[in-house]
C-alpha positions as CSV (number, residue, x, y, z in Angstrom):
1,M,106.7,55.8,101.2
2,I,108.4,58.4,99.2
3,S,105.4,60.7,98.9
4,R,104.9,60.5,102.7
5,D,108.5,61.5,103.3
6,A,108.1,64.3,100.7
7,A,104.9,65.5,102.4
8,A,106.6,65.4,105.8
9,T,109.6,67.3,104.4
10,R,107.4,69.9,102.7
11,Q,105.5,70.4,106.0
12,R,108.7,70.8,108.0
13,I,109.9,73.4,105.5
14,L,106.6,75.3,105.8
15,E,106.7,75.2,109.6
16,H,110.2,76.7,109.6
17,A,109.3,79.3,106.9
18,R,106.2,80.4,108.9
19,G,108.3,80.9,112.0
20,Q,110.9,82.9,110.2
21,F,108.5,85.0,108.2
22,A,106.5,85.7,111.3
23,R,109.6,86.7,113.3
24,H,111.5,88.6,110.6
25,G,109.2,89.6,107.8
26,Y,109.6,88.7,104.2
27,T,112.7,90.7,103.3
28,A,115.0,89.3,106.0
29,V,114.2,85.7,105.3
30,T,116.3,83.7,102.8
31,V,115.7,80.4,101.1
32,K,119.0,79.2,102.5
33,G,118.1,80.2,106.0
34,V,114.8,78.3,105.9
35,A,116.5,75.3,104.3
36,D,119.2,75.3,107.0
37,A,116.6,75.5,109.7
38,A,114.5,72.7,108.2
39,G,117.6,70.6,107.6
40,V,117.1,70.4,103.8
41,S,118.8,71.5,100.7
42,P,117.7,74.9,99.3
43,N,117.0,73.0,96.1
44,L,114.1,71.3,97.8
45,I,112.5,74.7,98.5
46,T,112.8,75.4,94.8
47,R,111.4,72.0,93.9
48,Y,108.4,72.2,96.3
49,F,107.6,75.9,96.2
50,G,109.4,77.4,93.1
51,G,111.5,79.7,95.3
52,K,111.0,82.3,98.0
53,D,107.8,83.8,96.6
54,G,106.1,80.4,96.3
55,L,107.3,79.5,99.8
56,F,105.9,82.7,101.2
57,L,102.5,82.1,99.5
58,A,102.4,78.6,100.8
59,A,103.4,79.7,104.3
60,T,100.6,82.3,104.5
61,R,97.7,80.1,103.5
62,V,95.3,80.9,106.3
63,E,92.2,79.1,107.7
64,I,90.5,80.5,110.8
65,P,87.5,78.7,112.1
66,V,85.4,81.7,113.0
67,A,82.0,80.2,112.3
68,D,81.7,79.0,115.9
69,S,82.0,82.6,117.1
70,F,78.8,83.4,115.2
71,D,76.7,80.7,116.8
72,G,74.8,82.2,119.6
73,D,73.1,85.3,120.9
74,R,74.6,88.7,120.1
75,S,74.8,89.4,123.9
76,T,77.7,86.9,124.2
77,L,79.4,87.7,120.8
78,G,82.4,89.5,122.5
79,A,83.2,86.6,124.7
80,R,83.1,84.1,121.8
81,L,85.2,86.2,119.5
82,A,87.7,87.0,122.2
83,A,88.1,83.3,123.1
84,N,88.7,82.5,119.4
85,I,91.3,85.4,119.1
86,V,93.2,84.6,122.2
87,Q,93.4,80.9,121.5
88,R,94.8,81.8,118.1
89,W,97.3,84.3,119.4
90,F,98.6,82.0,122.2
91,G,98.1,78.7,120.3
92,N,100.5,79.4,117.4
93,P,103.1,81.8,118.7
94,G,105.4,83.0,116.0
95,E,104.0,80.5,113.4
96,D,100.5,81.8,112.7
97,P,100.1,82.4,108.9
98,L,97.9,85.4,109.6
99,L,100.7,86.9,111.7
100,V,103.1,86.2,108.7
101,L,100.8,88.1,106.4
102,H,100.3,90.9,108.9
103,R,104.0,91.4,109.3
104,A,104.8,91.2,105.6
105,A,101.9,93.6,104.6
106,G,104.2,96.6,105.0
107,E,106.9,95.0,102.8
108,R,104.9,93.4,100.0
109,P,101.8,94.9,98.3
110,E,100.6,91.4,97.5
111,A,100.8,90.5,101.2
112,A,98.7,93.6,102.1
113,E,96.2,92.7,99.5
114,A,96.0,89.1,100.6
115,L,95.6,90.1,104.3
116,A,92.8,92.6,103.4
117,A,91.0,90.0,101.2
118,F,91.3,87.4,103.9
119,L,90.0,89.7,106.6
120,D,87.1,90.8,104.4
121,T,86.1,87.3,103.5
122,N,86.7,85.6,106.8
123,S,86.1,88.2,109.4
124,L,84.3,91.4,108.3
125,E,81.7,90.0,105.9
126,P,80.6,87.1,108.2
127,L,80.5,89.5,111.1
128,Q,78.3,92.0,109.1
129,R,76.0,89.1,108.2
130,Y,75.8,87.9,111.8
131,L,75.0,91.4,113.1
132,R,72.4,92.0,110.4
133,D,70.8,88.6,111.1
134,S,70.7,89.5,114.8
135,G,68.3,92.3,114.0
136,L,70.5,95.3,113.0
137,D,69.9,97.1,109.7
138,A,72.5,96.7,107.1
139,A,74.2,100.1,107.7
140,E,74.4,99.7,111.5
141,A,75.7,96.1,111.1
142,G,78.3,97.3,108.7
143,S,79.4,100.1,111.0
144,R,79.7,97.9,114.1
145,A,81.5,95.1,112.1
146,A,84.0,97.7,110.8
147,A,84.6,99.0,114.3
148,I,85.2,95.5,115.7
149,D,87.4,94.6,112.7
150,A,89.5,97.8,113.2
151,F,89.8,97.3,116.9
152,V,91.0,93.7,116.6
153,L,93.4,94.6,113.8
154,G,94.8,97.5,115.9
155,V,95.3,95.3,119.0
156,S,96.8,92.6,116.8
157,T,99.2,95.1,115.2
158,R,100.2,96.6,118.5
159,R,100.6,93.4,120.4
160,R,101.8,90.9,117.8
161,V,103.4,92.8,114.9
162,L,105.1,95.4,117.0
163,R,106.0,92.7,119.5
164,S,104.5,94.2,122.6
165,E,103.7,91.7,125.3
166,L,100.4,89.9,124.8
167,G,100.0,89.7,128.6
168,D,98.0,87.2,130.6
169,P,95.7,85.2,128.3
170,A,92.7,85.3,130.7
171,E,93.0,89.1,131.3
172,L,93.5,89.8,127.5
173,E,90.5,87.6,126.7
174,A,88.3,89.4,129.3
175,W,89.3,92.9,128.0
176,L,88.9,92.0,124.4
177,G,85.6,90.4,125.0
178,A,84.2,93.4,126.9
179,T,85.4,95.8,124.3
180,I,84.2,93.8,121.4
181,Q,80.8,93.4,123.1
182,R,80.5,97.2,123.6
183,L,81.3,97.7,119.9
184,A,78.7,95.0,118.9
185,D,76.1,96.6,121.2
186,G,76.7,100.1,119.8
């Protein structure tokens, strides 16, 4: 029973930390502020995470199921990627660990490195492989994947980090899908 309560408390702390880091960045968030929001003692954050840095690292663990986006013909890649992106952006508003990393990248070199490594491993490299496997040579696959990656990161920065309105999900998905498809097609 105690471990389940500990796990639930740890999860509640992480949820509040993700929200605060996503909204305010790393520097403005305090251990006390997260503890107060989660309804726990700041000592629990130290116990579970070792302090603010450990809490940040735990709050920014990211898993994105992009493999589904790479199942299918290249002619519909844009629609599949856009659906995945829009679902993520609207499904976890303000608590997305990737958004936390994105916002903190300007404040913390390790956040920028973690974001770059994550995007390389989970987005750019699988996209390059997919495009290469769809018949493009390695150089062309790399160029197109880099263009898609830069486009999505730019839109994410503009609309999520700089806090512009995301707009209507269906319109955003259609626009992203069409643009990603043009980049994939060259």
